[in-house]
C-alpha positions in Angstrom: 50.7 -10.8 -40.0 49.3 -14.3 -39.1 47.3 -14.8 -36.0 50.2 -16.6 -34.4 52.5 -13.8 -35.3 50.0 -11.4 -33.8 49.8 -13.0 -30.4 53.5 -13.8 -30.3 54.5 -10.2 -31.0 52.1 -8.7 -28.5 52.7 -11.3 -25.8 56.4 -10.9 -26.0 56.3 -7.1 -25.8 54.0 -7.3 -22.7 56.3 -10.0 -21.1 59.3 -7.8 -21.5 57.5 -4.8 -20.0 55.7 -6.1 -16.9 53.9 -3.8 -14.4 52.5 -4.4 -11.0 48.9 -4.2 -10.0 47.2 -0.8 -10.5 50.4 0.5 -12.1 49.8 -1.0 -15.5 50.1 2.4 -17.3 52.4 1.3 -20.1 50.5 -1.9 -20.5 47.3 0.1 -20.9 48.9 2.5 -23.3 50.1 -0.5 -25.4 46.6 -2.1 -25.5 45.2 1.2 -26.6 47.8 1.5 -29.4 46.9 -2.0 -30.7 43.2 -1.2 -30.6 43.8 2.2 -32.3 45.7 0.4 -35.1 42.7 -1.8 -35.6 40.2 1.2 -35.5 38.5 -0.3 -32.5 37.0 2.1 -29.9 37.4 1.6 -26.2 36.7 3.0 -22.7 38.8 3.3 -19.6 36.7 3.3 -16.4 39.8 3.2 -14.2 43.3 4.7 -14.5 44.5 1.4 -15.9 42.7 -1.3 -17.9 40.6 -1.1 -21.0 37.1 -2.2 -22.1 35.9 -2.8 -25.6 32.3 -3.2 -26.6 31.2 -4.5 -30.0 27.6 -4.7 -31.2 26.5 -8.0 -32.7 23.3 -9.2 -34.3 21.3 -10.1 -31.2 20.2 -8.7 -27.8 22.5 -11.1 -26.0 25.7 -9.7 -24.5 28.7 -11.9 -23.6 31.7 -10.7 -21.6 35.3 -12.0 -21.9 38.0 -11.0 -19.4 41.8 -11.0 -19.4 44.0 -9.7 -16.5 46.9 -7.5 -17.3 49.1 -7.2 -14.2 52.4 -8.9 -13.3 54.1 -10.1 -10.1 57.0 -8.9 -7.9 59.2 -11.8 -9.0 62.7 -11.6 -10.6 62.7 -13.5 -13.9 65.3 -16.3 -14.3 64.5 -17.2 -17.9 67.2 -16.4 -20.5 65.1 -15.4 -23.5 65.1 -12.4 -25.9 61.8 -11.3 -24.4 62.7 -11.7 -20.7 61.5 -9.0 -18.3 63.4 -5.7 -18.6 62.3 -4.7 -15.1 64.3 -6.2 -12.3 62.1 -7.8 -9.7 58.9 -7.7 -11.8 57.7 -10.5 -14.1 54.7 -11.9 -15.9 54.9 -15.2 -13.9 51.2 -15.9 -14.0 50.5 -15.8 -17.8 48.6 -12.5 -17.8 50.7 -11.3 -20.7 49.3 -14.3 -22.6 45.7 -13.7 -21.5 46.0 -10.2 -22.8 47.5 -11.1 -26.1 44.9 -13.8 -26.7 42.0 -11.4 -25.9 43.5 -8.8 -28.3 43.4 -11.5 -31.0 39.9 -12.3 -30.2 38.8 -8.7 -30.3 40.5 -8.4 -33.7 38.5 -11.4 -35.0 35.2 -10.2 -33.6 35.8 -6.7 -35.1 36.3 -8.4 -38.5 33.1 -10.4 -38.0 31.2 -7.2 -37.1 32.4 -5.4 -40.1 31.1 -8.2 -42.3 27.8 -8.4 -40.4 28.6 -11.8 -38.9 29.1 -11.1 -35.2 26.4 -13.2 -33.6 26.1 -11.4 -30.2 27.2 -8.2 -28.5 30.6 -8.7 -26.9 32.4 -7.0 -24.1 36.1 -7.4 -23.8 37.6 -6.6 -20.4 41.3 -6.0 -20.0 41.3 -5.9 -16.3 44.0 -4.5 -14.0 45.1 -5.7 -10.6 44.1 -9.3 -10.4 47.0 -10.2 -8.2 46.2 -7.7 -5.5 43.5 -5.1 -4.6 40.7 -6.9 -6.4 40.8 -5.1 -9.7 37.7 -6.9 -10.9 35.7 -5.4 -8.0 37.1 -2.0 -8.6 36.2 -2.2 -12.3 32.7 -3.4 -11.6 32.2 -0.5 -9.1 33.6 2.1 -11.5 31.7 0.9 -14.5 28.5 0.7 -12.6 25.2 0.0 -14.2 26.6 0.0 -17.7 28.1 -3.4 -17.1 25.1 -5.5 -18.2 25.9 -8.9 -19.6 24.1 -12.2 -20.0 27.3 -14.2 -19.2 31.0 -13.7 -18.5 33.8 -16.1 -19.5 37.4 -16.2 -18.4 40.4 -18.4 -18.8 43.8 -19.0 -17.0 46.8 -20.8 -18.5 47.8 -23.8 -16.5 51.4 -25.0 -16.9 50.9 -28.0 -14.7 48.6 -29.6 -17.3 49.4 -30.6 -20.9 48.6 -28.3 -23.9 45.3 -29.3 -25.4 43.6 -29.9 -22.1 40.7 -27.6 -20.9 40.0 -28.1 -17.2 36.9 -27.0 -15.5 34.0 -28.0 -13.2 30.7 -26.5 -12.1 30.4 -24.5 -8.9 33.7 -23.9 -7.1 36.7 -23.8 -9.4 39.1 -21.7 -7.2 39.1 -20.8 -3.5 38.4 -17.7 -1.6 41.6 -15.9 -0.7 41.8 -13.8 2.5 44.9 -12.4 4.1 45.3 -12.0 7.9 47.8 -10.2 10.0 48.5 -10.2 13.8 50.3 -7.2 15.3 51.7 -8.0 18.8 52.9 -5.2 21.2 54.7 -6.0 24.4 57.2 -4.1 26.5 60.9 -4.1 26.1 63.5 -4.6 28.8 67.1 -5.7 29.1 67.5 -9.5 29.2 69.1 -9.2 32.6 65.8 -7.8 33.8 63.5 -9.8 31.6 60.9 -10.1 34.3 60.2 -6.4 33.9 59.4 -6.8 30.2 56.4 -8.2 28.4 57.6 -10.6 25.7 56.0 -10.3 22.3 58.0 -13.3 21.2 56.3 -15.5 23.8 52.9 -14.4 22.6 54.0 -14.8 18.9 54.9 -18.5 19.5 51.5 -19.0 21.1 49.6 -17.3 18.3 51.6 -19.3 15.6 50.9 -22.6 17.3 47.2 -21.9 17.7 46.7 -20.6 14.2 48.4 -23.8 12.9 45.8 -25.9 14.7 42.7 -24.3 13.3 42.6 -26.4 10.2 43.0 -29.6 12.1 40.6 -29.1 15.0 38.0 -26.5 13.9 37.2 -27.3 10.3 35.3 -30.2 8.6 38.1 -32.6 7.5 36.1 -33.4 4.4 36.2 -29.8 3.2 39.2 -28.3 1.4 40.8 -25.5 3.4 44.2 -23.9 4.0 45.2 -21.8 6.9 48.7 -20.8 6.1 51.4 -18.9 8.1 53.5 -17.1 5.5 55.7 -14.8 7.5 56.5 -13.8 11.1 59.1 -11.8 12.8 59.8 -10.3 16.2 62.4 -8.5 18.4 64.8 -5.6 18.2 68.1 -6.9 19.6 69.8 -10.1 20.8 69.8 -9.0 24.5 66.4 -7.4 24.9 62.9 -8.7 25.5 61.0 -8.2 22.3 58.5 -5.4 22.3 57.0 -6.1 18.9 56.1 -9.2 16.8 54.2 -9.8 13.6 52.6 -12.7 11.9 50.8 -12.9 8.6 49.3 -15.5 6.3 46.5 -16.5 4.0 43.3 -18.4 4.3 41.9 -20.4 1.4 38.4 -21.8 1.6 35.4 -22.7 -0.6 32.6 -22.3 1.9 31.7 -19.0 3.6 30.9 -20.8 6.8 34.4 -22.2 6.9 35.9 -18.8 6.4 33.7 -17.4 9.2 34.9 -20.2 11.5 38.5 -19.4 10.8 38.2 -15.7 11.4 36.2 -16.2 14.6 38.8 -18.6 15.9 41.6 -16.2 15.1 39.9 -13.5 17.1 39.6 -15.9 20.1 43.4 -16.5 19.7 43.9 -12.7 19.7 41.9 -12.3 22.9 43.5 -15.2 24.7 47.1 -14.1 23.8 46.3 -10.8 25.4 45.0 -12.4 28.6 47.8 -15.0 28.9 50.8 -12.9 28.0 49.8 -9.3 28.9 50.4 -8.0 25.4 48.3 -6.0 23.1 47.2 -7.8 19.9 45.6 -6.3 16.8 44.2 -8.6 14.1 43.4 -7.4 10.7 41.8 -9.1 7.6 41.7 -7.9 4.1 38.5 -8.1 2.1 39.8 -11.1 0.2 38.5 -12.7 -3.0 35.4 -14.9 -2.8 35.6 -18.4 -4.2 35.1 -18.5 -8.0 31.9 -20.5 -8.7 31.0 -21.5 -12.2 27.4 -21.3 -13.2 26.2 -24.8 -14.1 23.8 -23.6 -16.8 26.8 -22.4 -18.9 28.6 -25.8 -18.9 26.9 -27.1 -22.0 28.2 -24.0 -23.9 31.7 -24.6 -22.6 31.5 -28.3 -23.4 30.5 -27.6 -27.0 33.0 -24.9 -27.5 35.9 -27.1 -26.4 34.6 -30.0 -28.6 34.4 -27.7 -31.6 38.1 -26.8 -31.4 39.1 -30.5 -30.9 40.2 -29.8 -27.3 40.1 -32.4 -24.5 37.8 -31.6 -21.7 38.9 -32.6 -18.2 36.2 -32.3 -15.5 38.0 -31.7 -12.3 36.8 -33.6 -9.3 38.0 -30.9 -6.9 38.7 -27.2 -7.2 42.1 -25.4 -7.2 43.3 -23.6 -4.1 44.3 -20.5 -6.1 42.6 -17.2 -5.4 41.1 -15.5 -8.4 39.2 -12.2 -8.6 37.2 -13.4 -11.6 34.9 -14.5 -8.8 33.4 -10.9 -8.6 31.9 -11.1 -12.1 29.4 -13.6 -10.8 27.8 -10.6 -8.9 26.7 -9.1 -12.2 26.1 -12.2 -14.5 26.4 -16.0 -14.7 30.0 -16.8 -15.2 32.3 -19.6 -16.1 36.1 -19.8 -15.6 38.4 -22.6 -17.1 42.0 -23.5 -17.1 43.8 -24.1 -20.4 46.8 -26.5 -20.4 50.1 -24.9 -21.3 52.6 -27.6 -20.3 55.0 -28.9 -23.0 57.9 -31.0 -21.5 59.5 -31.4 -24.9 60.1 -27.6 -25.2 60.9 -27.1 -21.5 57.6 -25.3 -20.7 56.7 -26.9 -17.4 57.5 -24.4 -14.6 54.5 -23.7 -12.4 52.6 -20.4 -11.9 54.3 -17.7 -9.8 57.8 -19.1 -10.4 60.8 -17.3 -11.8 61.0 -19.7 -14.8 57.4 -19.7 -15.9 57.0 -19.5 -19.7 54.9 -21.1 -22.5 54.6 -21.6 -26.2 52.5 -18.9 -27.8 50.6 -21.5 -29.8 48.5 -22.1 -26.7 47.2 -18.5 -27.0 45.5 -19.6 -30.3 43.7 -22.2 -28.2 42.4 -19.5 -25.9 41.2 -17.2 -28.8 39.6 -20.2 -30.6 37.8 -21.2 -27.4 36.4 -17.7 -26.9 35.3 -17.5 -30.6 33.4 -20.8 -30.3 31.7 -19.5 -27.1 30.1 -16.7 -29.2 29.1 -19.2 -31.9 27.6 -21.7 -29.5 25.9 -19.3 -27.1 
């Protein structure tokens, strides 16, 4: 089996059998089966996900990460390997990341058997990137045994042409924090609406004020998003609404900006209660920090891309995606890049998290080649 056949076979199986965050049991089983067929040992610190450690010829240890979970999206592609699970799809390329890392593990295992693996390598098949911060859970579970000198990660990017490698020092993706307002009023018949306490009235106020935070309370030169994603209210057409709900996401690069947003939201919560007589609860999730690339690793990345005849693109600004690769920076210097996967001639140009996202498996060779050069250059 050629390397291209290897990644194509495994990627297409994974694509047809997607699983949501922290439920990647079949995916984990499949990864183990592939590793078993290659006589490669592994560990499983969590219920899902796999870690492989290979000893090389130095005291340096380099980590490489792939995420393995899918999204709650119904696939609209008509391919032989389309998702077999209604409402679940690998719409973010994690099937490709996993297949590429499997190929890289296979290559490194061959190098080790021939005494040619330059450094110790850790291969992280990580669950739950899309939700619940699988990276953080894995780091906490693995504990002190996760000692590495650097960690590298990639993400396919269907908005950029195949052959491009996109990165920058410091911030490369944003922090991602979810917020939720729960508003409780008092119901009454619309004919006696003065006896009720309208959660709808408070909801309109909260939505309006939240939408103004970015414009009036954050530095206009910084890149931030304060997004209202969903809201609903009421129980019947002829009653005063007793309950309302609003949720959204915050994307920032600076911790001070995130603190400004959360403080302002709490002021909105308090003022809504005073103005409208409702009870308002405000909850934030822990969120993902901004992914920040360690500048001291850039020369390694530059040389690796050059060695595989890739085209480096140094982004002048970060992406506003959230990415839990950010947590690996807590344990080692890290560097995260985007690998172009767009090919208009073949119809591969649908963006991430869309129902028609797909790519040519040749791009997975680019990922494996890049990782292999990292080991050689480091």
